[in-house]
MMTF fields as JSON, N, C-alpha, C and O atoms, coordinates in Angstrom:
{
  "mmtfVersion": "1.0.0",
  "mmtfProducer": "UNKNOWN",
  "numBonds": 379,
  "numAtoms": 380,
  "numGroups": 95,
  "numChains": 1,
  "numModels": 1,
  "chainsPerModel": [1],
  "groupsPerChain": [95],
  "chainIdList": ["A"],
  "bondAtomList": [4, 2, 8, 6, 12, 10, 16, 14, 20, 18, 24, 22, 28, 26, 32, 30, 36, 34, 40, 38, 44, 42, 48, 46, 52, 50, 56, 54, 60, 58, 64, 62, 68, 66, 72, 70, 76, 74, 80, 78, 84, 82, 88, 86, 92, 90, 96, 94, 100, 98, 104, 102, 108, 106, 112, 110, 116, 114, 120, 118, 124, 122, 128, 126, 132, 130, 136, 134, 140, 138, 144, 142, 148, 146, 152, 150, 156, 154, 160, 158, 164, 162, 168, 166, 172, 170, 176, 174, 180, 178, 184, 182, 188, 186, 192, 190, 196, 194, 200, 198, 204, 202, 208, 206, 212, 210, 216, 214, 220, 218, 224, 222, 228, 226, 232, 230, 236, 234, 240, 238, 244, 242, 248, 246, 252, 250, 256, 254, 260, 258, 264, 262, 268, 266, 272, 270, 276, 274, 280, 278, 284, 282, 288, 286, 292, 290, 296, 294, 300, 298, 304, 302, 308, 306, 312, 310, 316, 314, 320, 318, 324, 322, 328, 326, 332, 330, 336, 334, 340, 338, 344, 342, 348, 346, 352, 350, 356, 354, 360, 358, 364, 362, 368, 366, 372, 370, 376, 374],
  "bondOrderList": [1, 1, 1, 1, 1, 1, 1, 1, 1, 1, 1, 1, 1, 1, 1, 1, 1, 1, 1, 1, 1, 1, 1, 1, 1, 1, 1, 1, 1, 1, 1, 1, 1, 1, 1, 1, 1, 1, 1, 1, 1, 1, 1, 1, 1, 1, 1, 1, 1, 1, 1, 1, 1, 1, 1, 1, 1, 1, 1, 1, 1, 1, 1, 1, 1, 1, 1, 1, 1, 1, 1, 1, 1, 1, 1, 1, 1, 1, 1, 1, 1, 1, 1, 1, 1, 1, 1, 1, 1, 1, 1, 1, 1, 1],
  "groupList": [{"groupName": "MET", "atomNameList": ["N", "CA", "C", "O"], "elementList": ["N", "C", "C", "O"], "formalChargeList": [0, 0, 0, 0], "bondAtomList": [1, 0, 2, 1, 3, 2], "bondOrderList": [1, 1, 2], "singleLetterCode": "M", "chemCompType": "L-PEPTIDE LINKING"}, {"groupName": "TYR", "atomNameList": ["N", "CA", "C", "O"], "elementList": ["N", "C", "C", "O"], "formalChargeList": [0, 0, 0, 0], "bondAtomList": [1, 0, 2, 1, 3, 2], "bondOrderList": [1, 1, 2], "singleLetterCode": "Y", "chemCompType": "L-PEPTIDE LINKING"}, {"groupName": "GLY", "atomNameList": ["N", "CA", "C", "O"], "elementList": ["N", "C", "C", "O"], "formalChargeList": [0, 0, 0, 0], "bondAtomList": [1, 0, 2, 1, 3, 2], "bondOrderList": [1, 1, 2], "singleLetterCode": "G", "chemCompType": "PEPTIDE LINKING"}, {"groupName": "ASP", "atomNameList": ["N", "CA", "C", "O"], "elementList": ["N", "C", "C", "O"], "formalChargeList": [0, 0, 0, 0], "bondAtomList": [1, 0, 2, 1, 3, 2], "bondOrderList": [1, 1, 2], "singleLetterCode": "D", "chemCompType": "L-PEPTIDE LINKING"}, {"groupName": "LYS", "atomNameList": ["N", "CA", "C", "O"], "elementList": ["N", "C", "C", "O"], "formalChargeList": [0, 0, 0, 0], "bondAtomList": [1, 0, 2, 1, 3, 2], "bondOrderList": [1, 1, 2], "singleLetterCode": "K", "chemCompType": "L-PEPTIDE LINKING"}, {"groupName": "ALA", "atomNameList": ["N", "CA", "C", "O"], "elementList": ["N", "C", "C", "O"], "formalChargeList": [0, 0, 0, 0], "bondAtomList": [1, 0, 2, 1, 3, 2], "bondOrderList": [1, 1, 2], "singleLetterCode": "A", "chemCompType": "L-PEPTIDE LINKING"}, {"groupName": "CYS", "atomNameList": ["N", "CA", "C", "O"], "elementList": ["N", "C", "C", "O"], "formalChargeList": [0, 0, 0, 0], "bondAtomList": [1, 0, 2, 1, 3, 2], "bondOrderList": [1, 1, 2], "singleLetterCode": "C", "chemCompType": "L-PEPTIDE LINKING"}, {"groupName": "ILE", "atomNameList": ["N", "CA", "C", "O"], "elementList": ["N", "C", "C", "O"], "formalChargeList": [0, 0, 0, 0], "bondAtomList": [1, 0, 2, 1, 3, 2], "bondOrderList": [1, 1, 2], "singleLetterCode": "I", "chemCompType": "L-PEPTIDE LINKING"}, {"groupName": "PRO", "atomNameList": ["N", "CA", "C", "O"], "elementList": ["N", "C", "C", "O"], "formalChargeList": [0, 0, 0, 0], "bondAtomList": [1, 0, 2, 1, 3, 2], "bondOrderList": [1, 1, 2], "singleLetterCode": "P", "chemCompType": "L-PEPTIDE LINKING"}, {"groupName": "ASN", "atomNameList": ["N", "CA", "C", "O"], "elementList": ["N", "C", "C", "O"], "formalChargeList": [0, 0, 0, 0], "bondAtomList": [1, 0, 2, 1, 3, 2], "bondOrderList": [1, 1, 2], "singleLetterCode": "N", "chemCompType": "L-PEPTIDE LINKING"}, {"groupName": "ARG", "atomNameList": ["N", "CA", "C", "O"], "elementList": ["N", "C", "C", "O"], "formalChargeList": [0, 0, 0, 0], "bondAtomList": [1, 0, 2, 1, 3, 2], "bondOrderList": [1, 1, 2], "singleLetterCode": "R", "chemCompType": "L-PEPTIDE LINKING"}, {"groupName": "GLU", "atomNameList": ["N", "CA", "C", "O"], "elementList": ["N", "C", "C", "O"], "formalChargeList": [0, 0, 0, 0], "bondAtomList": [1, 0, 2, 1, 3, 2], "bondOrderList": [1, 1, 2], "singleLetterCode": "E", "chemCompType": "L-PEPTIDE LINKING"}, {"groupName": "PHE", "atomNameList": ["N", "CA", "C", "O"], "elementList": ["N", "C", "C", "O"], "formalChargeList": [0, 0, 0, 0], "bondAtomList": [1, 0, 2, 1, 3, 2], "bondOrderList": [1, 1, 2], "singleLetterCode": "F", "chemCompType": "L-PEPTIDE LINKING"}, {"groupName": "VAL", "atomNameList": ["N", "CA", "C", "O"], "elementList": ["N", "C", "C", "O"], "formalChargeList": [0, 0, 0, 0], "bondAtomList": [1, 0, 2, 1, 3, 2], "bondOrderList": [1, 1, 2], "singleLetterCode": "V", "chemCompType": "L-PEPTIDE LINKING"}, {"groupName": "LEU", "atomNameList": ["N", "CA", "C", "O"], "elementList": ["N", "C", "C", "O"], "formalChargeList": [0, 0, 0, 0], "bondAtomList": [1, 0, 2, 1, 3, 2], "bondOrderList": [1, 1, 2], "singleLetterCode": "L", "chemCompType": "L-PEPTIDE LINKING"}, {"groupName": "SER", "atomNameList": ["N", "CA", "C", "O"], "elementList": ["N", "C", "C", "O"], "formalChargeList": [0, 0, 0, 0], "bondAtomList": [1, 0, 2, 1, 3, 2], "bondOrderList": [1, 1, 2], "singleLetterCode": "S", "chemCompType": "L-PEPTIDE LINKING"}, {"groupName": "GLN", "atomNameList": ["N", "CA", "C", "O"], "elementList": ["N", "C", "C", "O"], "formalChargeList": [0, 0, 0, 0], "bondAtomList": [1, 0, 2, 1, 3, 2], "bondOrderList": [1, 1, 2], "singleLetterCode": "Q", "chemCompType": "L-PEPTIDE LINKING"}, {"groupName": "THR", "atomNameList": ["N", "CA", "C", "O"], "elementList": ["N", "C", "C", "O"], "formalChargeList": [0, 0, 0, 0], "bondAtomList": [1, 0, 2, 1, 3, 2], "bondOrderList": [1, 1, 2], "singleLetterCode": "T", "chemCompType": "L-PEPTIDE LINKING"}, {"groupName": "HIS", "atomNameList": ["N", "CA", "C", "O"], "elementList": ["N", "C", "C", "O"], "formalChargeList": [0, 0, 0, 0], "bondAtomList": [1, 0, 2, 1, 3, 2], "bondOrderList": [1, 1, 2], "singleLetterCode": "H", "chemCompType": "L-PEPTIDE LINKING"}],
  "groupTypeList": [0, 1, 2, 3, 4, 5, 3, 6, 7, 1, 3, 5, 8, 5, 5, 4, 5, 9, 10, 11, 12, 2, 6, 13, 14, 10, 10, 15, 3, 11, 16, 12, 3, 12, 1, 11, 6, 4, 1, 12, 3, 10, 4, 7, 17, 13, 4, 11, 6, 10, 16, 11, 4, 5, 16, 14, 11, 4, 7, 10, 2, 7, 16, 13, 5, 3, 0, 10, 12, 13, 6, 17, 3, 2, 12, 17, 12, 11, 3, 11, 18, 11, 12, 7, 14, 7, 3, 2, 4, 17, 14, 1, 15, 15, 12],
  "groupIdList": [1, 2, 3, 4, 5, 6, 7, 8, 9, 10, 11, 12, 13, 14, 15, 16, 17, 18, 19, 20, 21, 22, 23, 24, 25, 26, 27, 28, 29, 30, 31, 32, 33, 34, 35, 36, 37, 38, 39, 40, 41, 42, 43, 44, 45, 46, 47, 48, 49, 50, 51, 52, 53, 54, 55, 56, 57, 58, 59, 60, 61, 62, 63, 64, 65, 66, 67, 68, 69, 70, 71, 72, 73, 74, 75, 76, 77, 78, 79, 80, 81, 82, 83, 84, 85, 86, 87, 88, 89, 90, 91, 92, 93, 94, 95],
  "secStructList": [7, 3, 3, 7, 1, 1, 7, 3, 3, 3, 3, 3, 4, 4, 4, 6, 3, 3, 3, 3, 3, 1, 3, 3, 3, 3, 7, 6, 6, 1, 3, 3, 3, 3, 3, 3, 3, 3, 7, 7, 1, 1, 7, 5, 7, 2, 2, 2, 2, 2, 2, 2, 2, 2, 2, 2, 2, 6, 1, 6, 6, 7, 3, 3, 3, 3, 3, 3, 3, 3, 3, 6, 6, 7, 5, 1, 1, 7, 7, 1, 1, 1, 7, 3, 3, 3, 3, 2, 2, 2, 2, 2, 6, 6, 7],
  "xCoordList": [52.655, 52.493, 51.049, 50.533, 50.403, 49.033, 48.832, 49.648, 47.756, 47.52, 46.337, 45.71, 46.036, 44.973, 45.569, 46.775, 44.741, 45.21, 46.208, 47.072, 46.11, 46.933, 48.192, 49.256, 48.077, 49.205, 49.418, 48.48, 50.635, 50.967, 51.705, 52.61, 51.317, 51.903, 52.572, 51.986, 53.798, 54.522, 54.515, 54.941, 54.033, 53.955, 54.423, 53.819, 55.502, 56.043, 56.304, 57.425, 55.271, 55.428, 56.55, 57.249, 56.735, 57.785, 59.167, 60.036, 59.361, 60.65, 60.697, 61.713, 59.59, 59.467, 59.784, 60.537, 59.186, 59.423, 58.098, 57.243, 57.938, 56.793, 57.155, 57.966, 56.541, 56.775, 55.516, 54.71, 55.347, 54.255, 54.856, 55.761, 54.357, 54.877, 53.763, 52.596, 54.119, 53.144, 52.589, 51.393, 53.438, 53.005, 54.049, 55.252, 53.575, 54.466, 53.927, 52.75, 54.796, 54.419, 55.167, 56.389, 54.416, 55.015, 55.304, 54.421, 56.541, 56.925, 56.618, 56.391, 56.611, 56.275, 57.325, 57.025, 58.522, 59.594, 59.795, 60.892, 58.732, 58.748, 59.655, 60.052, 59.972, 60.68, 59.666, 58.585, 60.031, 59.104, 59.742, 60.934, 58.935, 59.319, 58.63, 57.413, 59.395, 58.856, 58.856, 59.854, 57.729, 57.595, 57.402, 56.416, 58.319, 58.205, 57.724, 58.427, 56.532, 55.914, 56.043, 55.695, 56.544, 56.74, 56.061, 56.268, 55.263, 54.588, 55.233, 54.667, 56.407, 57.195, 57.119, 56.837, 57.375, 57.505, 58.983, 59.37, 59.787, 61.232, 61.691, 60.966, 62.88, 63.443, 64.027, 64.528, 63.961, 64.544, 66.026, 66.421, 66.835, 68.278, 68.615, 67.831, 69.77, 70.228, 70.422, 70.199, 70.83, 71.009, 69.68, 69.636, 68.602, 67.286, 66.843, 66.288, 67.09, 66.732, 67.523, 66.967, 68.79, 69.616, 69.205, 69.262, 68.791, 68.311, 67.033, 66.88, 66.125, 64.883, 65.194, 64.604, 66.115, 66.487, 67.138, 66.862, 67.991, 68.663, 67.645, 67.782, 66.636, 65.589, 64.843, 64.546, 64.548, 63.832, 64.657, 64.122, 65.929, 66.799, 66.993, 67.435, 66.673, 66.773, 65.617, 65.7, 64.546, 63.382, 63.664, 63.934, 63.602, 63.878, 62.727, 61.558, 63.08, 62.075, 61.517, 60.648, 62.002, 61.546, 62.716, 63.785, 62.508, 63.533, 63.203, 62.186, 64.069, 63.858, 64.434, 65.631, 63.57, 64.032, 64.43, 65.525, 63.536, 63.793, 63.249, 62.248, 63.919, 63.478, 63.233, 64.133, 62.011, 61.628, 61.105, 60.476, 61.37, 60.907, 60.062, 60.391, 58.969, 58.095, 58.072, 57.725, 58.44, 58.404, 57.851, 58.364, 56.811, 56.155, 57.105, 56.982, 58.046, 58.959, 60.276, 61.087, 60.488, 61.685, 62.816, 62.598, 64.026, 65.202, 66.373, 66.447, 67.286, 68.475, 69.594, 70.689, 69.322, 70.35, 69.721, 68.504, 70.562, 70.128, 70.686, 71.859, 69.858, 70.284, 70.089, 69.055, 71.069, 70.981, 70.866, 70.399, 71.287, 71.326, 70.796, 70.217, 70.979, 70.648, 69.143, 68.629, 68.444, 67.008, 66.306, 66.932, 65.01, 64.183, 63.471, 62.79, 63.621, 63.095, 61.954, 62.058, 60.867, 59.716, 59.345, 58.956, 59.465, 59.099, 57.675, 57.051, 57.178, 55.82, 55.575, 54.512, 56.539, 56.397, 56.203, 55.337, 57.003, 56.886, 55.574, 54.901, 55.228, 54.028, 52.768, 51.892, 52.685, 51.48, 51.577, 50.663, 52.666, 52.844, 51.865, 51.616, 51.319, 50.414, 48.946, 48.073, 48.684, 47.289, 46.977, 45.857],
  "yCoordList": [-13.306, -12.704, -12.237, -11.604, -12.546, -12.111, -11.787, -12.164, -11.094, -10.757, -9.844, -9.42, -9.543, -8.604, -7.44, -7.205, -6.709, -5.515, -5.839, -5.015, -7.006, -7.315, -8.089, -7.837, -9.027, -9.9, -10.046, -9.917, -10.311, -10.605, -11.928, -12.139, -12.82, -14.154, -14.39, -14.14, -14.872, -15.276, -16.79, -17.408, -17.395, -18.843, -19.317, -18.988, -20.09, -20.649, -22.13, -22.522, -22.959, -24.394, -25.064, -25.92, -24.691, -25.314, -25.073, -25.942, -23.894, -23.554, -23.939, -23.746, -24.485, -24.848, -23.648, -23.749, -22.512, -21.274, -20.609, -20.457, -20.216, -19.396, -18.561, -18.965, -17.394, -16.463, -15.659, -15.48, -15.183, -14.281, -13.001, -13.035, -11.872, -10.562, -9.726, -9.891, -8.827, -7.933, -6.946, -6.653, -6.427, -5.45, -5.393, -5.42, -5.315, -5.177, -4.066, -4.059, -3.124, -2.027, -2.196, -2.338, -2.177, -2.331, -0.959, -0.105, -0.763, 0.488, 0.361, -0.741, 1.455, 1.45, 0.738, 0.313, 0.609, -0.015, -1.493, -2.026, -2.161, -3.595, -3.953, -5.108, -2.989, -3.258, -3.19, -2.62, -3.78, -3.869, -3.385, -3.585, -2.751, -2.402, -3.41, -3.581, -4.068, -5.079, -4.566, -4.03, -4.737, -4.42, -5.733, -6.435, -6.06, -7.256, -6.794, -6.058, -7.22, -6.769, -7.844, -9.004, -7.444, -8.367, -7.803, -6.646, -8.622, -8.234, -9.014, -9.983, -8.585, -9.255, -8.477, -7.279, -9.183, -8.518, -8.335, -8.207, -8.325, -8.089, -7.359, -7.278, -6.839, -6.095, -7.055, -8.124, -6.676, -7.464, -7.127, -5.973, -8.126, -7.922, -7.687, -8.022, -7.119, -6.907, -8.253, -8.36, -9.268, -10.604, -11.136, -11.699, -10.957, -11.411, -10.665, -11.265, -9.365, -8.568, -9.021, -9.128, -9.283, -9.729, -11.112, -11.392, -11.985, -13.312, -13.202, -13.899, -12.333, -12.116, -11.592, -12.043, -10.648, -10.079, -11.137, -11.19, -11.97, -13.03, -14.018, -14.455, -14.369, -15.27, -14.638, -15.306, -13.372, -12.655, -12.585, -12.76, -12.336, -12.198, -13.514, -13.502, -14.644, -15.949, -16.205, -17.099, -15.437, -15.643, -15.067, -13.874, -15.909, -15.483, -14.662, -14.924, -13.672, -12.897, -11.719, -11.005, -11.505, -10.368, -9.41, -9.804, -8.165, -7.149, -6.342, -5.651, -6.441, -5.747, -4.341, -4.164, -3.34, -1.953, -1.562, -1.046, -1.811, -1.491, -2.595, -3.236, -2.805, -3.754, -2.947, -2.284, -3.011, -2.236, -3.184, -4.197, -2.847, -3.671, -2.838, -1.697, -3.438, -2.835, -3.792, -4.963, -3.301, -4.13, -3.298, -2.221, -3.802, -3.05, -2.723, -1.662, -3.605, -3.352, -2.699, -2.338, -2.548, -1.853, -2.77, -3.926, -2.236, -2.894, -2.778, -1.836, -3.742, -3.707, -2.892, -2.797, -2.308, -1.575, -0.356, -0.281, 0.582, 1.736, 1.565, 1.235, 1.786, 1.572, 2.85, 3.51, 3.184, 4.405, 4.146, 5.014, 2.964, 2.769, 1.418, 1.336, 0.383, -0.956, -1.22, -1.805, -0.795, -1.031, 0.266, 1.214, 0.272, 1.324, 0.68, -0.331, 1.256, 0.662, 1.513, 2.736, 0.843, 1.525, 0.791, -0.376, 1.47, 0.842, 1.24, 2.071, 0.642, 0.912, 2.367, 2.904, 3.007, 4.414, 5.278, 6.151, 5.03, 5.769, 5.435, 6.319, 4.173, 3.708, 4.381, 4.788, 4.494, 5.034, 6.517, 7.055, 7.185, 8.589, 9.542, 10.634, 9.155, 10.063, 9.903, 10.617, 8.986, 8.78, 9.602, 9.55],
  "zCoordList": [-29.028, -27.73, -27.635, -28.556, -26.532, -26.331, -24.867, -24.027, -24.556, -23.167, -22.998, -23.969, -21.739, -21.433, -20.67, -20.74, -19.943, -19.238, -18.13, -17.829, -17.522, -16.353, -16.7, -16.134, -17.624, -17.906, -19.399, -20.186, -19.779, -21.159, -21.15, -20.342, -22.054, -22.07, -23.411, -24.464, -23.362, -24.553, -24.544, -23.569, -25.626, -25.677, -27.049, -28.07, -27.06, -28.295, -28.069, -27.748, -28.236, -27.947, -28.729, -28.186, -29.996, -30.803, -30.209, -30.267, -29.642, -29.03, -27.558, -26.892, -27.052, -25.632, -24.743, -23.774, -25.102, -24.35, -24.038, -24.91, -22.79, -22.427, -21.212, -20.379, -21.126, -20.022, -19.792, -20.705, -18.597, -18.269, -17.731, -16.896, -18.206, -17.818, -17.224, -17.581, -16.315, -15.714, -16.71, -16.694, -17.579, -18.571, -19.686, -19.428, -20.916, -22.066, -22.946, -23.304, -23.292, -24.18, -25.494, -25.518, -26.574, -27.897, -28.491, -28.576, -28.895, -29.554, -31.046, -31.545, -31.733, -33.155, -34.013, -35.129, -33.514, -34.291, -33.949, -34.119, -33.464, -33.146, -31.967, -31.816, -31.156, -29.912, -28.778, -28.927, -27.645, -26.525, -25.226, -24.993, -24.391, -23.024, -22.11, -22.179, -21.264, -20.363, -18.935, -18.452, -18.271, -16.855, -16.115, -16.338, -15.255, -14.421, -13.056, -12.364, -12.666, -11.418, -10.342, -10.562, -9.186, -8.065, -6.826, -6.459, -6.199, -4.958, -3.821, -3.316, -3.435, -2.404, -1.098, -1.081, -0.012, 1.285, 1.616, 2.777, 0.571, 0.687, -0.56, -1.552, -0.5, -1.628, -2.666, -2.316, -3.924, -5.011, -5.126, -4.962, -5.405, -5.576, -7.047, -7.935, -7.289, -8.659, -9.355, -10.561, -8.623, -9.203, -9.746, -10.839, -8.986, -9.44, -10.699, -11.62, -10.734, -11.912, -13.132, -14.225, -12.961, -14.084, -14.563, -15.76, -13.641, -14.036, -14.865, -15.869, -14.451, -15.202, -16.596, -17.578, -16.686, -17.986, -18.877, -20.076, -18.307, -19.079, -19.648, -20.791, -18.869, -19.35, -20.521, -21.511, -20.401, -21.45, -22.735, -23.83, -22.602, -23.772, -24.521, -25.669, -23.899, -24.556, -25.515, -26.357, -25.401, -26.248, -27.63, -27.772, -28.629, -30.003, -30.558, -30.274, -31.348, -32.048, -31.269, -31.768, -30.057, -29.261, -29.083, -28.617, -29.452, -29.269, -28.012, -27.95, -27.027, -25.754, -25.846, -26.07, -25.67, -25.658, -24.24, -24.017, -23.279, -21.871, -20.984, -21.305, -19.873, -18.852, -17.591, -17.076, -17.105, -15.927, -14.862, -15.168, -13.618, -12.509, -11.565, -11.24, -11.138, -10.146, -8.969, -9.125, -7.786, -6.577, -5.428, -5.125, -4.798, -3.728, -2.584, -1.972, -2.284, -1.16, -1.574, -0.721, -2.872, -3.326, -3.753, -4.118, -3.702, -4.258, -3.292, -2.503, -3.359, -2.509, -3.145, -2.59, -4.3, -5.036, -5.697, -5.872, -6.055, -6.832, -8.225, -8.4, -9.195, -10.568, -11.367, -11.262, -12.148, -12.93, -14.428, -15.166, -14.891, -16.333, -16.809, -17.891, -16.041, -16.536, -16.558, -17.512, -15.52, -15.403, -14.99, -14.518, -15.18, -14.598, -13.422, -13.588, -12.233, -11.002, -10.45, -10.361, -10.082, -9.5, -8.22, -8.261, -7.083, -5.81, -5.425, -6.085, -4.365, -3.912, -3.586, -3.898, -2.966, -2.598, -3.852, -3.883, -4.864, -6.114, -6.824, -7.354, -6.826, -7.506, -6.955, -7.718, -5.637, -5.023, -4.661, -4.036, -5.04, -4.646, -5.329, -4.819, -6.45, -7.157, -6.723, -7.217, -5.819, -5.368, -4.149, -3.641]
}
């Protein structure tokens, strides 16, 4: 896994797997927090979030600690346990 400040890319040619993530934070215990960033003019559905998580969980050798979503227009659902959700209003509230 490699990346810069904006994007993180997972590339495993032998496994024919690659993904690009908005942000990945590595915990000290070799687990990772993934932030999937979407700049949509519509809200993200729970189905879309679950599909993204399922794709991530198929990647061997990566331990997912948390899956977080950032969407400028928000979400069609409220989530309390499965994901951490950050909408545009929350994202820009501290500026």
